[in-house]
C-alpha positions in Angstrom: 0.0 0.0 0.0 1.3 3.4 -1.0 2.1 5.6 2.0 -0.4 8.6 2.6 -2.1 10.4 5.4 -5.3 8.6 4.1 -4.0 5.3 4.3 -2.5 5.8 7.8 -5.9 7.0 8.9 -7.7 3.9 7.3 -5.0 1.5 8.7 -5.5 2.7 12.2 -9.2 2.2 11.8 -8.9 -1.3 11.0 -6.4 -2.1 13.6 -8.4 -0.3 16.4 -12.1 -0.9 15.5 -13.2 -0.5 19.0 -12.5 3.2 18.7 -15.3 3.7 16.2 -15.3 5.6 13.0 -15.9 9.1 14.2 -12.3 10.0 14.8 -11.3 8.7 11.3 -14.2 10.5 9.6 -13.1 13.8 11.3 -9.5 13.3 10.2 -10.5 12.6 6.6 -13.0 15.4 6.4 -10.3 17.8 7.9 -8.0 17.1 5.2 -10.8 17.4 2.6 -11.9 20.9 3.8 -8.2 22.0 4.2 -7.7 20.8 0.5 -10.8 22.6 -0.6 -9.8 25.8 1.0 -6.4 25.7 -0.4 -7.7 25.2 -3.9 -10.1 28.2 -3.5 -7.3 30.4 -2.4 -4.8 29.2 -5.1 -7.2 28.7 -8.0 -5.9 25.0 -8.4 -7.9 22.7 -10.6 -8.1 25.2 -13.6 -4.9 24.1 -15.1 -3.6 21.2 -12.9 -4.9 18.6 -10.6 -6.5 20.2 -7.4 -5.4 19.4 -3.8 -9.0 18.1 -3.3 -8.8 16.0 -6.3 -5.4 14.4 -5.2 -6.9 13.8 -1.8 -9.9 12.0 -3.0 -7.9 9.9 -5.3 -5.4 9.0 -2.6 -8.3 8.1 -0.2 -10.1 5.8 -2.8 -6.8 4.1 -3.9 -5.9 3.5 0.0 -9.4 2.2 0.7 -9.6 -0.3 -2.1 -5.9 -1.4 -1.5 -6.7 -1.9 2.3 -10.1 -3.7 1.7 -8.4 -6.1 -0.7 -5.7 -7.0 2.1 -8.3 -7.3 4.9 -10.2 -10.4 5.6 -14.0 -10.1 5.3 -14.6 -10.7 9.0 -12.6 -7.4 9.8 -14.3 -5.2 6.9 -17.3 -4.3 9.0 -15.7 -1.2 10.3 -14.6 0.0 6.9 -18.2 -0.4 5.6 -19.5 1.5 8.5 -16.9 4.3 7.8 -17.8 4.5 4.1 -21.5 4.7 4.8 -21.1 7.4 7.4 -18.8 9.5 5.5 -21.2 9.7 2.8 -23.5 11.8 4.9 -20.9 14.6 4.8 -20.4 17.0 1.8 -17.4 19.1 1.3 -18.2 22.0 -1.0 -15.6 22.9 -3.7 -16.4 25.1 -6.7 -13.4 23.6 -8.6 -14.4 20.0 -8.0 -16.8 18.9 -10.7 -16.7 15.1 -10.7 -19.2 14.7 -7.7 -20.0 15.8 -4.2 -17.2 14.9 -1.7 -18.1 12.7 0.2 -21.9 12.3 -0.6 -21.4 10.7 -4.1 -18.0 9.1 -3.1 -16.3 10.3 -6.3 -13.5 8.1 -7.9 -14.6 5.1 -5.7 -16.5 3.3 -8.3 -14.0 2.9 -11.1 -11.0 2.7 -8.6 -12.6 -0.4 -6.9 -13.9 -1.9 -10.3 -10.5 -1.7 -11.9 -9.1 -3.7 -9.1 -12.2 -6.1 -8.9 -12.4 -6.7 -12.7 -9.9 -9.7 -13.4 -10.4 -12.7 -15.6 -13.2 -14.6 -13.7 -12.9 -17.6 -16.0 -9.0 -18.2 -15.3 -8.2 -21.3 -13.3 -4.5 -20.4 -12.6 -4.5 -17.1 -11.0 -1.8 -16.6 -8.3 -3.1 -17.4 -4.8 -2.4 -13.8 -3.7 -4.6 -12.4 -6.6 -7.4 -14.8 -5.5 -7.5 -13.7 -2.0 -7.3 -10.0 -2.8 -10.3 -10.5 -5.2 -12.2 -12.4 -2.7 -11.5 -9.9 -0.1 -12.6 -7.1 -2.4 -15.7 -8.9 -3.3 -16.6 -9.6 0.3 -16.0 -5.8 0.9 -18.3 -4.6 -2.1 -21.1 -7.0 -0.7 -20.7 -5.6 2.8 -20.9 -2.1 1.1 -24.0 -3.0 -0.9 -25.8 -4.4 2.1 -25.7 -0.8 3.8 -26.2 1.2 0.5 -29.8 1.9 1.2 -31.0 1.1 -2.4 -34.2 2.6 -3.4 -35.7 0.3 -5.9 -38.5 2.9 -6.6 -36.0 4.9 -8.6 -35.3 3.2 -11.9 -32.4 5.5 -12.8 -31.0 5.8 -9.4 -27.2 5.4 -8.8 -25.2 4.7 -5.5 -21.4 4.5 -5.7 -21.4 1.7 -3.1 -24.1 -0.6 -4.7 -22.4 -3.7 -6.3 -25.5 -5.4 -7.4 -24.3 -5.4 -11.0 -21.0 -7.0 -10.1 -22.9 -9.7 -8.1 -24.9 -10.4 -11.2 -21.8 -10.7 -13.2 -20.3 -13.2 -10.7 -23.5 -15.2 -10.7 -23.6 -15.5 -14.4 -19.9 -16.5 -14.7 -20.4 -19.0 -12.0 -23.7 -20.6 -12.6 -24.9 -19.7 -16.2 -22.2 -20.9 -18.4 -21.0 -24.5 -19.7 -17.8 -24.6 -17.5 -17.8 -25.4 -13.9 -16.8 -22.4 -11.8 -13.3 -22.2 -10.2 -13.2 -22.5 -6.5 -12.3 -18.8 -6.3 -15.4 -17.9 -8.5 -17.6 -20.2 -6.5 -16.3 -18.7 -3.1 -17.0 -15.2 -4.6 -20.5 -15.9 -5.5 -21.1 -17.3 -1.9 -19.6 -14.1 -0.3 -22.3 -12.0 -2.2 -25.1 -14.2 -0.6 -23.4 -14.2 2.8 -23.0 -10.4 3.2 -25.7 -8.9 0.8 -28.4 -11.5 0.6 -31.3 -9.3 1.7 -30.4 -6.7 -0.9 -30.0 -9.4 -3.7 -33.4 -10.7 -2.8 -34.9 -7.2 -2.9 -33.4 -7.0 -6.4 -35.2 -10.1 -7.3 -38.5 -9.3 -5.9 -38.3 -5.8 -7.7 -37.1 -7.4 -10.9 -34.3 -5.1 -11.0 -32.9 -4.7 -14.5 -29.7 -3.3 -16.3 -29.6 -1.3 -19.6 -28.8 -2.6 -22.9 -27.6 -6.1 -22.8 -25.7 -6.0 -19.4 -28.2 -8.1 -17.6 -28.4 -11.2 -20.1 -28.1 -14.7 -18.9 -25.2 -16.9 -19.7 -25.0 -19.2 -22.5 -26.1 -22.3 -20.6 -29.4 -20.9 -19.7 -32.5 -21.7 -21.7 -34.1 -18.3 -21.2 -31.2 -16.1 -20.6 -31.5 -14.0 -23.7 -34.9 -12.7 -22.3 -33.4 -11.7 -18.8 -32.5 -8.1 -18.2 -31.4 -8.4 -14.6 -32.5 -10.0 -11.4 -35.6 -12.2 -11.4 -37.0 -15.6 -9.4 -35.9 -17.8 -12.3 -32.4 -16.8 -11.9 -32.6 -17.1 -8.1 -33.9 -20.5 -8.4 -31.1 -21.4 -10.9 -28.4 -20.2 -8.5 -29.6 -21.9 -5.4 -30.0 -25.1 -7.4 -26.4 -24.7 -8.6 -25.2 -24.1 -5.1 -27.3 -27.1 -3.7 -25.6 -29.4 -6.4 -22.2 -28.3 -5.1 -23.4 -29.0 -1.4 -24.5 -32.5 -2.5 -21.6 -33.4 -4.5 -18.9 -32.1 -2.1 -16.4 -34.7 -2.3 -13.2 -33.1 -3.5 -14.4 -29.6 -2.8 -12.1 -27.7 -0.3 -13.5 -27.5 3.2 -13.5 -23.6 3.3 -15.3 -23.5 0.0 -18.1 -25.9 1.3 -18.4 -24.0 4.5 -19.1 -20.8 2.3 -21.6 -22.6 0.2 -23.3 -23.8 3.3 -23.7 -20.4 4.6 -24.8 -18.9 1.3 -27.5 -21.6 1.0 -28.7 -20.9 4.6 -28.9 -17.2 3.8 -30.8 -17.8 0.6 -33.2 -19.9 2.4 -33.7 -17.4 5.2 -34.6 -14.5 2.9 -37.2 -16.5 1.1 -40.1 -17.2 3.4 -42.6 -17.8 0.4 -41.2 -20.8 -1.5 -44.0 -20.7 -4.1 -41.5 -19.2 -6.5 -40.0 -22.6 -7.0 -42.9 -23.4 -9.4 -41.9 -20.7 -11.9 -41.9 -21.4 -15.6 -38.9 -23.7 -15.2 -39.8 -27.4 -15.7 -37.8 -29.9 -13.6 -35.9 -31.3 -16.6 -34.6 -27.9 -17.7 -33.5 -26.9 -14.3 -31.5 -30.3 -13.9 -29.9 -29.6 -17.2 -29.2 -25.9 -16.2 -27.9 -26.4 -12.7 -26.4 -29.7 -12.3 -22.6 -29.8 -11.9 
């Protein structure tokens, strides 16, 4: 991790979670306001990168890097921090990329650039796999506290990773190839840390523009899909159950995540009537069996 004031504050937060997030928020906001004031005095940003812009970049880089190196069970304090700092807005006439920190400018593409690896690869270095799984878990925990308003069709939230979850599920469960252990664990992490939001996406049939929400090439109805729906949820659950049944040879840690993911999926779906959707049993067997 590159050394910066921002990284020092975030590392201290993770190392001392019992101190809460307020001190870290105050420290980051002070840097933000000092940078905005300095930019206003100097006129920075008109020709070269402003102090506030550099600060936001350093913060987002440090946050994503630290999250990718922090185990999921220790990330809760970071998720709390991000959600709370979004309630604060630092005004700058020169910063046109979004409200700092309400819109969390620069976080989206910084996190995505680090998360977006070859999900189909079966020979990624172990360190890369661990960092991707950690970042996936962090994105899931942020998604769980994002406060998504499903009534706003064009709404955008910088910490909502629902689309990345859909991409993960499509790669893991909707294609001909069996998922790699890393990809399977990543899918489980979404259900473990953001299951309520994912189910809300399903019940609201949340869709994505253009062809972004299409299903994988193994699904019979994938070309008709535009995002989340109960058919897909059923498919994902059946795929995980098939892994749970045929567990011989699957690493113990992976099977533990599969079990937790299935428990969460069952817990959020009190009404099991959706299992009678348009899928016939033979089609589901063909789609889901591993």
